C-alpha positions in Angstrom: -61.7 53.3 -69.3 -58.7 51.7 -69.7 -56.3 52.9 -66.7 -58.6 51.9 -64.4 -59.2 48.1 -65.9 -55.2 47.9 -65.3 -55.5 48.9 -62.0 -57.7 46.8 -61.4 -56.0 44.1 -62.5 -52.7 44.9 -60.9 -54.3 44.8 -57.7 -56.2 41.9 -57.5 -53.9 39.9 -55.1 -54.8 42.2 -51.8 -58.6 41.7 -52.5 -58.6 37.7 -52.4 -60.0 37.3 -49.3 -62.5 34.8 -49.8 -64.3 35.6 -46.7 -65.5 38.9 -47.6 -66.9 38.2 -51.0 -70.3 40.1 -51.9 -72.7 37.9 -53.8 -73.1 40.1 -57.5 -76.1 38.0 -58.3 -77.8 34.1 -57.3 -74.3 31.6 -58.0 -72.1 33.9 -58.2 -69.6 36.0 -56.0 -67.3 38.7 -57.0 -64.0 39.8 -55.1 -62.8 43.4 -54.8 -64.6 43.3 -57.7 -62.3 42.4 -59.5 -62.6 38.5 -60.1 -66.2 36.4 -60.7 -66.4 33.2 -59.1 -69.1 31.0 -59.4 -70.4 30.5 -55.8 -70.0 26.3 -56.5 -66.2 27.2 -56.3 -65.6 29.7 -53.6 -67.7 27.9 -50.9 -65.1 24.4 -51.8 -62.5 27.2 -51.6 -63.5 28.7 -48.2 -64.4 25.4 -47.0 -61.2 23.7 -48.6 -62.4 21.0 -50.2 -61.2 20.4 -53.7 -61.1 22.1 -56.6 -59.8 21.6 -59.9 -58.7 24.6 -62.0 -59.6 23.9 -66.4 -58.3 26.3 -69.0 -60.5 27.5 -71.7 -58.1 28.0 -75.0 -59.5 24.0 -75.5 -62.8 25.2 -75.4 -62.3 28.3 -78.2 -59.6 27.5 -80.0 -59.3 23.1 -79.5 -62.2 21.6 -81.8 -65.2 23.4 -83.3 -68.7 24.1 -81.9 -70.8 21.9 -80.8 -67.7 19.2 -80.1 -65.9 21.8 -77.5 -68.8 22.2 -75.8 -69.3 18.6 -75.6 -66.1 18.0 -74.4 -66.4 21.0 -71.8 -69.1 19.7 -69.9 -67.8 15.5 -70.2 -64.9 17.8 -68.2 -66.4 19.0 -65.1 -68.6 15.5 -64.9 -65.3 13.7 -64.4 -63.9 16.1 -61.9 -67.3 16.0 -60.3 -67.7 12.2 -60.2 -64.1 12.3 -58.4 -64.9 13.9 -55.9 -63.7 17.7 -56.9 -65.3 21.0 -58.6 -64.5 21.7 -61.4 -63.4 25.9 -62.0 -63.1 26.4 -65.9 -61.4 29.5 -66.2 -61.8 32.4 -68.7 -62.4 36.5 -69.2 -65.7 37.3 -70.6 -66.8 41.3 -70.9 -63.3 42.1 -69.3 -64.0 40.2 -66.1 -62.0 37.6 -65.2 -64.5 34.5 -64.3 -63.3 31.3 -62.2 -65.8 28.7 -62.4 -68.6 29.1 -65.5 -72.2 28.7 -65.7 -73.3 26.3 -68.1 -74.8 29.4 -70.4 -70.6 31.0 -70.2 -69.7 27.4 -71.1 -71.8 28.0 -74.2 -71.5 31.1 -74.8 -67.3 30.8 -74.8 -67.8 27.5 -77.6 -70.0 29.4 -79.8 -67.4 32.4 -79.8 -64.9 30.3 -80.8 -61.4 31.7 -82.6 -63.2 34.7 -81.7 -62.2 34.8 -78.4 -59.1 35.5 -77.7 -56.1 33.5 -76.9 -55.3 34.7 -73.7 -51.4 34.0 -72.1 -50.5 35.8 -68.9 -48.9 39.0 -70.9 -52.5 39.3 -72.4 -54.8 39.5 -69.7 -54.3 43.2 -68.7 -55.0 44.0 -72.2 -58.1 41.8 -72.6 -59.9 42.8 -69.4 -58.8 46.4 -70.0 -60.8 46.2 -73.5 -63.3 44.4 -71.9 -63.1 41.3 -73.7 -63.5 37.7 -73.9 -60.3 35.9 -73.4 -59.5 31.9 -73.4 -56.9 31.3 -70.9 -53.8 29.6 -72.1 -52.0 27.5 -69.6 -50.1 30.4 -68.5 -53.2 32.8 -67.5 -55.2 30.0 -65.9 -52.4 29.4 -64.1 -51.7 33.0 -62.8 -55.6 33.3 -62.2 -55.8 30.1 -60.5 -53.4 31.0 -58.0 -55.1 34.3 -57.2 -57.7 32.3 -55.2 -55.5 30.1 -54.1 -56.3 26.8 -56.3 -54.0 24.4 -55.9 -54.2 22.3 -59.3 -55.2 23.0 -62.6 -55.6 20.3 -65.3 -54.5 20.6 -68.8 -53.9 18.3 -71.7 -50.2 19.7 -72.2 -48.1 22.6 -72.0 -45.9 25.0 -74.2 -41.9 24.5 -74.2 -38.6 25.2 -75.6 -39.0 25.1 -79.7 -36.3 23.6 -81.3 -33.4 26.0 -82.5 -34.8 27.8 -79.1 -31.4 28.3 -77.7 -31.3 31.1 -80.5 -34.5 32.4 -81.5 -35.5 32.1 -77.4 -39.1 31.2 -78.8 -40.1 29.5 -75.5 -42.9 29.5 -74.0 -44.4 31.3 -70.7 -45.6 28.4 -69.5 -42.2 27.7 -68.1 -41.4 30.5 -67.0 -45.4 30.6 -65.0 -44.5 27.2 -63.6 -41.4 28.2 -62.0 -42.9 31.5 -60.8 -46.8 30.2 -59.4 -47.5 28.1 -56.7 -50.0 25.8 -59.1 -49.4 22.2 -59.7 -49.9 21.6 -63.4 -51.7 18.2 -64.0 -50.9 17.1 -68.7 -49.5 14.9 -71.0 -46.2 16.8 -70.9 -45.0 18.5 -74.8 -45.7 17.5 -77.8 -42.6 15.8 -80.2 -42.3 18.5 -82.2 -40.7 20.8 -79.4 -37.1 20.6 -78.1 -38.2 18.3 -75.0 -34.5 17.5 -73.6 -34.4 21.9 -73.5 -37.4 22.4 -72.2 -36.6 20.0 -69.2 -33.6 22.1 -68.8 -35.6 25.2 -68.7 -38.0 23.6 -66.1 -34.6 22.7 -63.4 -33.2 26.1 -64.1 -36.8 27.8 -63.1 -36.9 25.2 -60.1 -39.4 23.3 -61.0 -39.9 19.9 -59.6 -40.9 17.5 -62.6 -42.6 14.8 -61.5 -43.7 11.4 -63.8 -46.8 9.2 -63.0 -46.4 5.9 -62.8 -43.3 6.2 -64.8 -39.3 6.7 -64.9 -39.8 8.9 -68.1 -41.0 12.0 -69.6 -44.0 11.8 -71.8 -44.3 13.2 -75.2 -48.1 14.5 -75.1 -49.4 11.3 -77.7 -46.5 9.0 -76.9 -45.1 7.7 -72.8 -41.7 7.6 -74.4 -39.5 11.0 -75.6 -36.1 9.5 -74.9 -35.9 11.7 -71.6 -36.0 10.7 -68.0 -37.0 12.3 -64.9 -36.0 12.5 -61.8 -38.8 12.3 -59.7 -41.5 9.6 -60.1 -45.3 9.5 -58.3 -47.2 6.0 -58.0 -50.7 7.3 -56.5 -52.6 9.9 -56.2 -51.6 10.8 -52.3 -47.9 10.6 -53.5 -48.7 13.6 -56.1 -50.2 15.0 -53.0 -47.6 14.4 -50.4 -45.3 16.0 -53.3 -47.6 19.1 -53.7 -47.7 19.6 -49.8 -43.8 19.8 -49.9 -43.3 21.6 -53.2 -45.3 24.8 -54.2 -44.9 25.0 -57.2 -45.0 21.4 -59.0 -45.5 20.8 -62.7 -47.0 16.9 -62.8 -46.7 15.4 -65.8 -48.9 11.9 -66.8 -50.1 9.9 -69.5 -52.0 5.9 -69.3 -50.5 4.1 -71.9 -53.2 1.3 -72.0 -55.9 3.6 -72.2 -54.3 5.1 -75.8 -53.3 1.7 -76.7 -57.4 1.2 -76.7 -58.1 4.1 -78.2 -55.9 3.2 -80.9 -57.5 0.2 -81.8 -61.0 1.2 -81.6 -60.5 4.1 -83.6 -58.1 2.6 -86.5 -60.6 3.4 -89.0 -61.1 7.3 -88.7 -58.6 9.6 -90.8 -55.2 11.0 -89.1 -56.7 14.4 -88.3 -59.9 12.3 -86.5 -57.7 10.3 -84.8 -55.5 13.2 -83.1 -58.0 15.2 -82.0 -59.8 12.1 -80.5 -56.6 11.5 -78.4 -56.1 14.9 -77.3 -59.8 14.8 -75.9 -58.9 11.6 -74.3 -56.0 12.7 -72.6 -58.1 15.7 -71.4 -60.3 13.7 -69.8 -57.9 11.3 -68.4 -55.9 14.2 -67.0 -59.2 15.5 -65.3 -59.8 12.1 -63.9 -55.9 12.1 -62.1 -56.1 16.3 -61.1 -59.3 15.8 -58.9 -57.7 12.5 -57.7 -54.9 14.2 -56.8 -56.7 17.7 -55.4 -59.2 14.9 -53.1 -55.9 13.8 -51.6 -54.7 16.9 -51.1 -57.5 18.0 -49.4 -57.7 15.0 -47.1 -53.7 15.8 -46.0 -54.8 19.6 -44.8 -57.5 17.8 -42.8 -60.5 20.2 -44.7 -61.8 16.9 -46.5 -62.6 13.2 -44.7 -62.4 10.3 -46.5 -66.0 9.7 -45.2 -67.2 12.3 -47.7 -66.0 10.8 -50.4 
């Protein structure tokens, strides 16, 4: 059982031909019996329409039920409202799923931390054991690339931990960015990490790091980290053109005005509550930008005329 599942996962890529998907049941397509793709996502991909990948760790480990379910639905709604198709990625009963139904989202939200936090290294184990996995940045990127989704939105990515030059405590997100052709839109890395070394590591991996409407790399909850970036983009179209030229790009963005407004209106809440509210706001804002970038990219590729917006 384990060996067959591992073999099935290892041989995913040769089966990834969207023109030969098979309907397993209503609203679901399967690819080579290995990845289950929601029909909405499969159809959009086959037509070259904009699709945005979303991670699932925020659902299972980011906040309690039912707030996690509400947030997941709201983020998907933002993507749809801005012209793209959301594809939340997770592993359910040992099957990688790209695009979750309402029932799947609720199931994952109720499972919470009982769903294994799944990085790229864990995918084979979760699949082989028939388990449930909430995908982190690296796993979501890997599975998104398997079905040719070019844009992925998350809150933030992992980085190099302080003293990482001695401990080698470096997030697999960074190596995934260097080898997987998916654009990642996030609010940067948390200030508790070693941001300068994180940027050095990304440079070593050959990752194009761009900042949205700023010249400085953001530190997740704050706009300023003290670290400059070499690439600035000011519109979704600029982002799309950059993605079109560079297969692997990490695009970090943060909306300072939006954050300032949230800090003022929520000043009576506790620090913990405020942090959660800011995090949700960041994810939603990233989803907005990501959807616009995905639409612009589809337009550049000639698959999604502006009249269809």
